[in-house]
N, CA, C and O atoms as a DFTB+ gen file, in Angstrom:
648 C
 N C O
     1  1     134.734      40.771    -109.189
     2  2     134.691      41.192    -107.653
     3  2     135.476      40.945    -106.678
     4  3     135.619      41.569    -105.627
     5  1     136.176      39.665    -107.189
     6  2     137.379      39.704    -106.025
     7  2     138.641      40.691    -105.692
     8  3     139.453      40.723    -104.767
     9  1     138.484      41.300    -106.597
    10  2     139.528      42.312    -106.540
    11  2     139.135      43.715    -105.716
    12  3     139.834      44.622    -105.264
    13  1     137.865      43.502    -105.729
    14  2     137.254      44.400    -104.534
    15  2     137.294      44.345    -103.086
    16  3     136.882      45.070    -102.180
    17  1     138.056      43.022    -103.179
    18  2     138.001      42.747    -101.486
    19  2     139.319      42.934    -100.748
    20  3     139.482      42.879     -99.529
    21  1     140.581      43.253    -102.049
    22  2     141.675      43.616    -101.063
    23  2     142.015      44.998    -101.198
    24  3     143.162      45.168    -100.785
    25  1     141.637      45.760    -101.493
    26  2     141.004      47.237    -101.432
    27  2     140.265      47.288    -100.071
    28  3     140.456      48.264     -99.346
    29  1     139.554      46.438     -99.737
    30  2     138.466      46.890     -98.531
    31  2     139.049      46.236     -97.407
    32  3     138.673      46.583     -96.288
    33  1     139.953      45.299     -97.536
    34  2     140.707      44.491     -96.649
    35  2     141.796      45.751     -96.261
    36  3     141.660      46.349     -95.193
    37  1     142.661      46.029     -97.020
    38  2     143.738      46.902     -96.820
    39  2     143.027      48.391     -96.101
    40  3     143.473      48.899     -95.072
    41  1     142.008      48.863     -96.777
    42  2     141.360      49.584     -95.840
    43  2     141.103      49.562     -94.757
    44  3     141.591      50.376     -93.973
    45  1     140.141      48.489     -94.338
    46  2     139.863      48.058     -93.082
    47  2     140.966      47.755     -91.990
    48  3     140.603      47.801     -90.815
    49  1     142.385      47.423     -92.303
    50  2     143.434      47.478     -91.325
    51  2     144.201      48.750     -91.408
    52  3     145.037      48.922     -90.521
    53  1     144.051      49.782     -92.421
    54  2     144.476      50.856     -92.106
    55  2     143.644      51.833     -91.335
    56  3     144.164      52.724     -90.663
    57  1     142.431      51.673     -91.428
    58  2     141.772      51.892     -90.176
    59  2     141.925      51.490     -89.158
    60  3     141.781      52.348     -88.287
    61  1     142.194      50.408     -88.770
    62  2     142.343      49.862     -87.468
    63  2     143.521      50.239     -86.710
    64  3     143.692      50.387     -85.500
    65  1     144.636      50.412     -88.156
    66  2     145.941      50.806     -87.313
    67  2     145.749      52.701     -87.144
    68  3     146.083      53.305     -86.125
    69  1     145.436      53.050     -87.792
    70  2     144.463      54.596     -87.694
    71  2     144.057      54.685     -86.222
    72  3     144.401      55.689     -85.598
    73  1     143.462      53.868     -85.704
    74  2     142.574      54.318     -84.601
    75  2     143.405      53.911     -83.562
    76  3     143.549      54.637     -82.578
    77  1     143.882      53.007     -83.645
    78  2     144.918      52.726     -82.914
    79  2     145.979      53.306     -82.300
    80  3     146.305      53.101     -81.130
    81  1     146.472      53.958     -82.997
    82  2     147.552      55.158     -83.311
    83  2     146.954      56.839     -82.844
    84  3     147.479      57.654     -82.085
    85  1     145.955      56.910     -83.463
    86  2     145.759      57.708     -82.990
    87  2     144.892      58.359     -81.477
    88  3     144.917      59.471     -80.950
    89  1     144.275      57.277     -81.182
    90  2     143.505      57.123     -79.725
    91  2     144.887      56.630     -78.680
    92  3     144.766      56.430     -77.472
    93  1     145.964      56.519     -79.324
    94  2     147.047      56.428     -78.439
    95  2     146.504      55.274     -77.380
    96  3     146.492      55.460     -76.164
    97  1     145.912      53.659     -78.229
    98  2     145.525      52.414     -77.278
    99  2     146.594      52.027     -77.331
   100  3     147.119      51.784     -78.418
   101  1     147.375      51.816     -75.890
   102  2     148.595      51.390     -75.635
   103  2     149.018      49.836     -76.211
   104  3     150.087      49.557     -76.753
   105  1     147.986      48.991     -75.968
   106  2     148.018      47.767     -76.565
   107  2     147.561      47.322     -77.568
   108  3     147.396      46.103     -77.613
   109  1     147.152      48.244     -78.859
   110  2     146.546      48.019     -79.703
   111  2     147.708      47.304     -80.358
   112  3     147.776      46.076     -80.426
   113  1     148.594      48.113     -80.823
   114  2     150.109      47.764     -81.719
   115  2     150.484      46.127     -81.074
   116  3     150.715      45.229     -81.884
   117  1     150.518      45.838     -79.558
   118  2     150.961      44.782     -79.510
   119  2     150.441      43.478     -79.738
   120  3     151.050      42.458     -80.059
   121  1     148.466      43.765     -79.392
   122  2     147.939      42.782     -79.702
   123  2     148.101      42.254     -81.177
   124  3     148.227      41.105     -81.599
   125  1     148.041      43.892     -82.049
   126  2     148.106      43.069     -83.638
   127  2     149.232      42.582     -84.456
   128  3     149.194      42.097     -85.587
   129  1     150.702      42.894     -83.330
   130  2     151.969      42.263     -83.902
   131  2     152.143      40.645     -82.620
   132  3     153.016      39.783     -82.717
   133  1     151.251      40.684     -81.764
   134  2     151.529      39.666     -80.534
   135  2     152.604      39.551     -80.379
   136  3     153.348      38.585     -80.547
   137  1     152.865      41.067     -79.864
   138  2     154.187      41.416     -78.701
   139  2     153.737      41.736     -77.372
   140  3     152.579      42.111     -77.554
   141  1     153.985      41.805     -76.139
   142  2     153.659      42.085     -75.072
   143  2     153.446      43.521     -74.999
   144  3     154.151      44.456     -75.378
   145  1     152.055      43.475     -74.297
   146  2     151.503      45.021     -73.955
   147  2     152.187      45.680     -72.899
   148  3     152.509      45.208     -71.808
   149  1     152.376      46.846     -73.352
   150  2     153.106      48.262     -72.381
   151  2     152.195      49.043     -71.760
   152  3     151.174      49.213     -72.427
   153  1     152.220      49.540     -70.776
   154  2     151.715      50.273     -69.938
   155  2     152.625      51.519     -70.545
   156  3     153.847      51.611     -70.662
   157  1     151.620      52.391     -70.867
   158  2     152.149      53.756     -71.376
   159  2     151.915      54.820     -70.772
   160  3     150.718      55.078     -70.900
   161  1     152.592      55.801     -69.999
   162  2     151.293      56.636     -69.254
   163  2     152.106      58.202     -69.858
   164  3     153.289      58.354     -70.160
   165  1     151.362      58.870     -69.877
   166  2     151.004      59.619     -70.768
   167  2     151.497      61.468     -69.745
   168  3     150.683      62.214     -69.201
   169  1     152.715      61.622     -69.811
   170  2     153.072      62.718     -68.733
   171  2     152.636      64.102     -68.934
   172  3     153.164      64.807     -69.794
   173  1     151.797      64.472     -68.260
   174  2     150.935      66.128     -67.929
   175  2     151.887      66.797     -68.635
   176  3     152.922      66.198     -68.925
   177  1     151.672      68.327     -69.081
   178  2     152.531      68.949     -69.562
   179  2     152.972      69.874     -68.639
   180  3     152.444      70.520     -67.733
   181  1     154.132      69.763     -69.130
   182  2     155.229      70.557     -67.879
   183  2     155.063      72.027     -67.728
   184  3     154.575      72.596     -68.705
   185  1     155.308      72.604     -66.909
   186  2     155.363      73.990     -66.946
   187  2     156.463      74.507     -67.882
   188  3     157.269      73.591     -68.048
   189  1     156.787      75.505     -68.497
   190  2     157.698      75.721     -69.498
   191  2     158.904      76.449     -68.561
   192  3     160.032      76.162     -68.963
   193  1     158.870      77.218     -67.543
   194  2     159.898      77.779     -67.025
   195  2     159.558      79.520     -67.010
   196  3     160.075      80.441     -66.379
   197  1     158.580      79.478     -67.891
   198  2     158.476      81.203     -68.365
   199  2     156.729      81.784     -67.948
   200  3     155.697      81.354     -68.464
   201  1     156.802      82.481     -67.254
   202  2     155.194      82.883     -67.205
   203  2     155.129      84.250     -67.977
   204  3     155.882      85.164     -67.644
   205  1     154.208      84.398     -69.035
   206  2     154.183      85.612     -69.349
   207  2     152.635      86.235     -69.220
   208  3     151.588      85.639     -68.967
   209  1     152.858      87.561     -69.467
   210  2     151.893      88.356     -69.090
   211  2     151.333      89.365     -70.434
   212  3     151.976      90.284     -70.941
   213  1     150.099      88.947     -70.788
   214  2     149.477      89.592     -71.769
   215  2     148.284      89.968     -71.067
   216  3     147.600      89.385     -70.225
   217  1     148.219      90.908     -71.534
   218  2     146.117      91.566     -71.728
   219  2     146.209      91.380     -70.011
   220  3     145.428      90.605     -69.459
   221  1     146.995      91.976     -69.401
   222  2     146.879      91.838     -67.945
   223  2     146.503      90.505     -67.255
   224  3     145.874      90.595     -66.200
   225  1     146.654      89.913     -67.484
   226  2     146.630      88.086     -67.414
   227  2     147.975      87.212     -67.729
   228  3     148.690      87.517     -68.684
   229  1     148.303      86.032     -66.815
   230  2     149.333      85.355     -66.475
   231  2     148.634      84.088     -67.697
   232  3     147.467      83.702     -67.643
   233  1     149.499      83.682     -68.574
   234  2     149.321      82.543     -69.060
   235  2     149.262      81.331     -68.583
   236  3     149.324      80.419     -69.408
   237  1     149.146      81.038     -67.348
   238  2     149.635      79.888     -66.917
   239  2     148.575      80.210     -65.322
   240  3     149.185      80.740     -64.393
   241  1     147.362      79.939     -65.147
   242  2     146.867      80.139     -63.668
   243  2     147.224      79.094     -62.754
   244  3     147.051      79.290     -61.551
   245  1     147.732      77.931     -63.194
   246  2     148.006      76.821     -62.519
   247  2     149.612      76.386     -62.799
   248  3     149.746      76.020     -63.966
   249  1     150.654      76.343     -62.153
   250  2     151.932      75.447     -62.416
   251  2     152.065      74.641     -61.252
   252  3     151.681      75.018     -60.145
   253  1     152.695      73.338     -61.515
   254  2     152.830      72.315     -60.549
   255  2     154.392      72.420     -60.732
   256  3     155.024      72.764     -61.732
   257  1     154.799      72.063     -59.604
   258  2     156.574      72.212     -59.404
   259  2     156.339      70.528     -58.113
   260  3     155.328      70.084     -57.569
   261  1     157.530      70.149     -58.090
   262  2     157.826      69.350     -56.890
   263  2     158.360      69.722     -55.804
   264  3     158.942      70.802     -55.898
   265  1     158.388      69.160     -54.646
   266  2     158.580      69.977     -53.450
   267  2     160.205      69.860     -53.381
   268  3     160.807      68.845     -53.732
   269  1     160.869      71.107     -52.852
   270  2     161.988      70.902     -52.099
   271  2     162.931      71.093     -53.159
   272  3     164.085      70.836     -52.818
   273  1     162.771      71.499     -54.440
   274  2     163.736      71.615     -55.321
   275  2     164.252      72.973     -55.586
   276  3     163.779      73.775     -54.780
   277  1     164.900      73.399     -56.270
   278  2     165.187      74.869     -56.581
   279  2     165.391      74.627     -58.114
   280  3     166.032      73.876     -58.849
   281  1     164.401      75.785     -58.215
   282  2     164.026      76.369     -60.051
   283  2     163.824      77.414     -60.201
   284  3     163.517      78.122     -59.242
   285  1     163.921      77.903     -61.456
   286  2     163.990      79.145     -62.064
   287  2     162.531      80.181     -62.636
   288  3     162.233      79.984     -63.813
   289  1     162.081      80.723     -62.239
   290  2     160.748      81.164     -63.431
   291  2     161.484      82.137     -63.622
   292  3     162.353      82.724     -62.978
   293  1     160.804      82.274     -65.045
   294  2     161.307      83.991     -65.857
   295  2     159.775      84.532     -65.743
   296  3     158.804      83.918     -66.184
   297  1     159.742      85.368     -65.299
   298  2     158.088      86.717     -65.421
   299  2     158.487      87.420     -66.991
   300  3     159.455      88.112     -67.307
   301  1     157.501      87.011     -67.681
   302  2     157.651      87.777     -69.372
   303  2     156.735      89.051     -69.361
   304  3     155.604      88.893     -69.822
   305  1     157.037      90.140     -68.952
   306  2     155.701      91.192     -69.227
   307  2     155.776      91.773     -70.897
   308  3     156.672      92.261     -71.586
   309  1     154.789      91.542     -71.048
   310  2     154.235      91.805     -72.507
   311  2     153.405      93.101     -72.641
   312  3     153.193      93.678     -73.707
   313  1     152.956      93.492     -71.410
   314  2     151.919      94.651     -71.805
   315  2     152.597      96.153     -71.519
   316  3     152.726      96.682     -70.414
   317  1     153.017      96.726     -72.891
   318  2     153.889      97.923     -72.723
   319  2     153.012      99.013     -71.991
   320  3     151.872      99.476     -71.938
   321  1     154.280      99.125     -71.462
   322  2     153.727     100.502     -70.167
   323  2     152.876     100.388     -69.216
   324  3     152.186     101.321     -68.808
   325  1     152.851      99.175     -68.759
   326  2     152.101      98.592     -67.711
   327  2     152.933      97.577     -66.669
   328  3     153.675      96.650     -66.993
   329  1     152.602      98.009     -65.387
   330  2     153.520      97.375     -64.454
   331  2     152.676      96.289     -64.079
   332  3     151.447      96.337     -64.124
   333  1     153.558      95.004     -63.593
   334  2     153.149      94.065     -62.992
   335  2     154.595      93.342     -62.155
   336  3     155.764      93.593     -62.452
   337  1     154.133      92.410     -61.066
   338  2     154.765      91.589     -60.901
   339  2     154.302      90.489     -60.192
   340  3     153.072      90.447     -60.204
   341  1     155.035      89.225     -59.335
   342  2     154.172      87.719     -58.964
   343  2     154.429      88.208     -57.628
   344  3     155.229      89.099     -57.343
   345  1     153.639      87.514     -56.769
   346  2     153.678      87.353     -55.363
   347  2     153.368      85.803     -54.939
   348  3     152.287      85.272     -55.192
   349  1     154.374      85.178     -54.307
   350  2     153.624      83.835     -53.780
   351  2     152.930      83.791     -52.563
   352  3     153.484      84.550     -51.767
   353  1     152.030      83.272     -52.112
   354  2     151.321      83.442     -50.681
   355  2     151.194      81.952     -50.407
   356  3     151.227      81.073     -51.268
   357  1     151.042      81.774     -49.055
   358  2     151.167      80.487     -48.348
   359  2     149.968      79.527     -48.679
   360  3     149.890      78.321     -48.916
   361  1     148.894      80.759     -48.583
   362  2     147.357      79.988     -49.276
   363  2     146.453      81.362     -49.199
   364  3     146.830      82.486     -48.868
   365  1     145.256      80.964     -49.570
   366  2     143.898      81.701     -49.426
   367  2     144.178      83.035     -50.955
   368  3     145.023      82.996     -51.850
   369  1     143.236      83.922     -50.728
   370  2     143.243      84.828     -51.808
   371  2     143.608      86.034     -51.524
   372  3     144.039      86.290     -50.399
   373  1     143.508      86.929     -52.433
   374  2     144.052      88.621     -52.296
   375  2     143.653      89.107     -51.101
   376  3     144.462      89.589     -50.309
   377  1     142.436      89.029     -50.873
   378  2     142.119      89.665     -49.480
   379  2     142.318      89.003     -48.089
   380  3     142.550      89.503     -46.988
   381  1     142.152      87.722     -48.490
   382  2     142.394      87.006     -46.792
   383  2     143.773      86.184     -47.373
   384  3     143.560      85.531     -48.395
   385  1     144.897      86.151     -46.937
   386  2     145.989      85.468     -47.192
   387  2     147.233      85.360     -45.865
   388  3     147.465      86.129     -44.933
   389  1     147.724      84.352     -46.177
   390  2     149.091      83.896     -45.288
   391  2     150.207      84.917     -45.425
   392  3     149.964      85.871     -46.164
   393  1     151.181      84.875     -44.936
   394  2     152.145      85.480     -45.565
   395  2     152.691      84.742     -46.748
   396  3     152.401      83.690     -47.316
   397  1     153.695      85.789     -46.931
   398  2     154.737      85.468     -48.131
   399  2     155.475      84.473     -48.266
   400  3     156.312      84.356     -47.371
   401  1     155.483      83.445     -49.318
   402  2     156.159      82.248     -49.378
   403  2     158.027      82.891     -49.610
   404  3     158.527      83.748     -50.337
   405  1     158.612      81.884     -48.510
   406  2     160.133      82.443     -48.441
   407  2     160.745      81.488     -49.466
   408  3     160.049      80.993     -50.353
   409  1     161.666      81.309     -49.378
   410  2     162.966      80.637     -50.379
   411  2     163.196      80.967     -51.637
   412  3     163.330      80.137     -52.536
   413  1     163.262      82.332     -51.798
   414  2     163.992      83.116     -53.018
   415  2     165.415      83.118     -52.476
   416  3     165.869      83.429     -51.374
   417  1     166.068      82.599     -53.782
   418  2     167.494      82.569     -53.802
   419  2     168.221      83.941     -54.749
   420  3     169.233      84.558     -54.416
   421  1     167.573      84.131     -55.707
   422  2     168.401      85.401     -56.465
   423  2     167.179      85.800     -57.207
   424  3     166.446      84.853     -57.493
   425  1     166.809      86.905     -57.563
   426  2     166.079      87.820     -58.485
   427  2     164.915      88.376     -57.773
   428  3     163.972      88.771     -58.460
   429  1     164.846      88.469     -56.361
   430  2     163.364      88.554     -55.601
   431  2     163.373      90.338     -55.159
   432  3     164.417      90.952     -54.937
   433  1     162.107      90.901     -55.104
   434  2     162.321      92.339     -54.479
   435  2     163.524      92.329     -53.419
   436  3     163.764      91.401     -52.646
   437  1     164.245      93.546     -53.526
   438  2     165.073      93.837     -52.501
   439  2     165.951      92.876     -52.188
   440  3     166.599      93.010     -51.150
   441  1     166.101      91.983     -52.830
   442  2     167.427      90.705     -52.753
   443  2     166.937      89.646     -51.321
   444  3     167.664      88.871     -50.701
   445  1     165.737      89.892     -51.135
   446  2     165.396      89.307     -50.436
   447  2     164.932      87.957     -50.441
   448  3     165.033      87.360     -51.513
   449  1     164.370      87.263     -49.317
   450  2     164.392      85.372     -49.091
   451  2     162.723      85.470     -49.720
   452  3     162.270      84.514     -50.349
   453  1     162.035      86.503     -49.518
   454  2     159.896      86.348     -49.970
   455  2     160.295      86.380     -51.518
   456  3     161.126      87.041     -52.142
   457  1     159.325      85.353     -51.905
   458  2     158.776      85.120     -53.373
   459  2     157.951      86.446     -53.762
   460  3     156.779      86.763     -53.968
   461  1     159.024      86.947     -53.748
   462  2     158.003      88.974     -54.656
   463  2     158.904      89.537     -55.348
   464  3     159.998      89.878     -54.897
   465  1     158.405      89.733     -56.888
   466  2     159.095      90.203     -57.312
   467  2     159.048      92.166     -57.279
   468  3     158.048      92.778     -56.904
   469  1     160.102      92.726     -57.665
   470  2     159.593      94.049     -57.693
   471  2     158.380      94.478     -58.963
   472  3     157.825      93.696     -59.736
   473  1     158.259      95.524     -58.894
   474  2     156.954      95.982     -60.167
   475  2     158.142      96.335     -61.123
   476  3     159.091      97.100     -60.957
   477  1     157.726      95.390     -62.369
   478  2     158.563      96.042     -63.786
   479  2     157.472      96.615     -64.638
   480  3     156.369      96.068     -64.656
   481  1     157.720      97.672     -65.335
   482  2     157.037      98.170     -66.249
   483  2     157.203      97.324     -67.900
   484  3     158.233      97.300     -68.574
   485  1     156.254      96.868     -68.154
   486  2     156.667      96.244     -69.583
   487  2     156.978      96.947     -70.619
   488  3     157.191      98.123     -70.324
   489  1     157.103      96.675     -71.829
   490  2     157.817      95.111     -72.034
   491  2     159.467      94.842     -71.279
   492  3     160.482      95.533     -71.369
   493  1     159.293      93.950     -70.763
   494  2     160.292      93.357     -69.566
   495  2     160.320      92.173     -69.029
   496  3     159.197      91.697     -68.866
   497  1     161.630      91.192     -68.525
   498  2     161.718      90.089     -68.108
   499  2     162.492      89.975     -67.110
   500  3     163.631      90.436     -67.172
   501  1     161.960      89.240     -65.821
   502  2     162.503      89.098     -64.835
   503  2     163.065      87.969     -64.475
   504  3     162.050      87.506     -63.954
   505  1     164.065      86.920     -64.283
   506  2     164.100      85.590     -64.209
   507  2     164.494      85.597     -62.073
   508  3     165.064      86.470     -61.420
   509  1     163.966      84.427     -61.657
   510  2     164.087      84.243     -60.134
   511  2     164.160      82.967     -59.883
   512  3     163.339      82.179     -60.351
   513  1     165.070      82.631     -59.175
   514  2     165.082      81.459     -58.820
   515  2     165.003      81.293     -57.032
   516  3     165.533      82.028     -56.198
   517  1     164.243      80.199     -56.830
   518  2     163.775      79.796     -55.534
   519  2     163.670      78.191     -55.203
   520  3     163.448      77.276     -55.996
   521  1     163.856      78.144     -54.045
   522  2     163.281      76.424     -53.495
   523  2     162.366      76.241     -53.230
   524  3     161.940      76.762     -52.199
   525  1     161.483      75.334     -54.068
   526  2     159.864      75.368     -53.823
   527  2     159.794      74.992     -52.683
   528  3     160.830      74.659     -52.108
   529  1     158.399      74.930     -51.950
   530  2     158.134      74.632     -50.374
   531  2     158.154      73.092     -50.254
   532  3     157.598      72.239     -50.946
   533  1     159.170      72.956     -48.886
   534  2     158.781      71.411     -48.863
   535  2     157.341      70.668     -48.608
   536  3     156.866      69.556     -48.838
   537  1     156.967      71.733     -48.087
   538  2     155.580      70.986     -47.605
   539  2     154.224      71.376     -49.318
   540  3     153.838      72.342     -49.977
   541  1     154.047      70.034     -49.265
   542  2     153.234      69.816     -50.469
   543  2     151.701      70.411     -50.407
   544  3     151.015      70.044     -49.453
   545  1     151.297      71.042     -51.087
   546  2     149.841      71.774     -51.417
   547  2     149.640      73.013     -52.234
   548  3     150.402      73.183     -53.186
   549  1     148.577      74.029     -51.948
   550  2     148.496      74.656     -53.299
   551  2     148.943      75.998     -52.476
   552  3     148.845      76.091     -51.252
   553  1     149.375      76.875     -53.211
   554  2     150.071      78.388     -52.815
   555  2     149.147      79.160     -53.798
   556  3     148.693      78.623     -54.807
   557  1     148.916      80.332     -53.481
   558  2     148.215      81.575     -53.847
   559  2     149.220      81.973     -54.875
   560  3     150.332      81.508     -54.622
   561  1     149.157      82.721     -55.998
   562  2     150.010      83.780     -56.893
   563  2     149.122      84.755     -57.211
   564  3     147.929      84.525     -57.409
   565  1     149.734      86.071     -57.286
   566  2     149.103      86.685     -57.820
   567  2     149.787      88.153     -57.978
   568  3     150.852      88.306     -57.378
   569  1     149.169      89.470     -58.883
   570  2     149.880      90.730     -59.132
   571  2     149.499      91.655     -58.287
   572  3     148.359      92.102     -58.410
   573  1     150.416      92.181     -57.176
   574  2     150.159      93.586     -56.354
   575  2     149.290      94.214     -57.177
   576  3     148.166      94.050     -56.702
   577  1     149.239      94.881     -58.218
   578  2     148.604      95.946     -59.144
   579  2     147.595      95.349     -59.382
   580  3     146.545      95.946     -59.143
   581  1     147.520      93.846     -59.981
   582  2     146.112      93.621     -60.418
   583  2     146.009      91.800     -59.423
   584  3     146.565      90.743     -59.723
   585  1     145.290      92.042     -58.510
   586  2     144.972      90.988     -57.133
   587  2     143.451      90.446     -58.140
   588  3     143.287      89.244     -58.348
   589  1     142.747      91.177     -58.522
   590  2     141.314      90.557     -58.706
   591  2     141.811      89.856     -60.303
   592  3     141.200      88.797     -60.450
   593  1     142.345      90.029     -61.003
   594  2     142.351      89.285     -62.820
   595  2     143.957      88.583     -62.658
   596  3     143.821      87.456     -63.135
   597  1     144.727      88.666     -62.416
   598  2     146.201      87.868     -62.377
   599  2     146.848      87.390     -61.184
   600  3     147.843      87.833     -60.610
   601  1     145.953      86.197     -60.852
   602  2     145.763      84.926     -60.318
   603  2     146.248      83.907     -60.363
   604  3     146.208      83.487     -61.520
   605  1     146.711      83.240     -59.702
   606  2     146.724      81.652     -59.957
   607  2     147.159      81.092     -58.488
   608  3     147.285      81.601     -57.375
   609  1     147.329      79.748     -59.059
   610  2     147.610      78.396     -57.676
   611  2     149.196      78.095     -58.321
   612  3     149.310      77.982     -59.542
   613  1     150.360      77.978     -57.457
   614  2     151.343      77.026     -57.200
   615  2     150.927      75.871     -56.472
   616  3     150.536      75.919     -55.306
   617  1     151.034      74.536     -57.358
   618  2     150.532      73.037     -56.526
   619  2     152.537      73.009     -56.421
   620  3     153.459      73.416     -57.128
   621  1     152.380      72.198     -54.965
   622  2     153.987      71.661     -54.928
   623  2     153.165      70.275     -54.528
   624  3     152.229      70.074     -53.754
   625  1     153.828      69.528     -55.284
   626  2     153.492      67.810     -55.313
   627  2     154.929      67.247     -54.453
   628  3     156.085      67.649     -54.330
   629  1     154.218      66.226     -54.014
   630  2     155.106      65.340     -52.805
   631  2     156.102      64.921     -53.979
   632  3     155.786      64.336     -55.014
   633  1     157.347      65.337     -53.603
   634  2     158.493      64.581     -54.120
   635  2     158.631      63.333     -54.132
   636  3     158.603      62.751     -53.048
   637  1     158.810      62.612     -55.302
   638  2     158.764      61.014     -55.556
   639  2     160.120      60.198     -54.512
   640  3     161.268      60.638     -54.460
   641  1     159.710      59.166     -53.885
   642  2     160.048      58.794     -52.754
   643  2     161.549      57.667     -53.376
   644  3     161.278      57.039     -54.399
   645  1     162.632      57.501     -52.941
   646  2     163.413      56.747     -53.400
   647  2     163.245      55.248     -53.900
   648  3     164.213      54.636     -54.353
């Protein structure tokens, strides 16, 4: 019977380690090893830089970026034979909205400063580079052709201080 205790003890230790690792308990390993506890922050999944259109939908309906940075987004229209674009507005919905957000550096419709891409029939990709708004808050985006189904929110987060 003494032999049965060792496998049970090993199984219990393995279970504790598995739970500690599986649940991401920051202090679990430190407690087991006698080390200091670390504060582990889980980073939110970052926007990958490409906004894919498939089935007349954007694959991200919420994009979070820091305020006042230069960034590039690629719009990837995978809907064959269907024209789509993206336009960013100061606030509101497709029916009631503010002005188009500015700050485009390259790739926007007509070479303008507004964050509005020209319609493009899929499959096609279009990259555009812009300066994110300096004012933190939420900005609407949608497709001019499908403003009821292809919608989202650009969240501009306050830039971290020095």
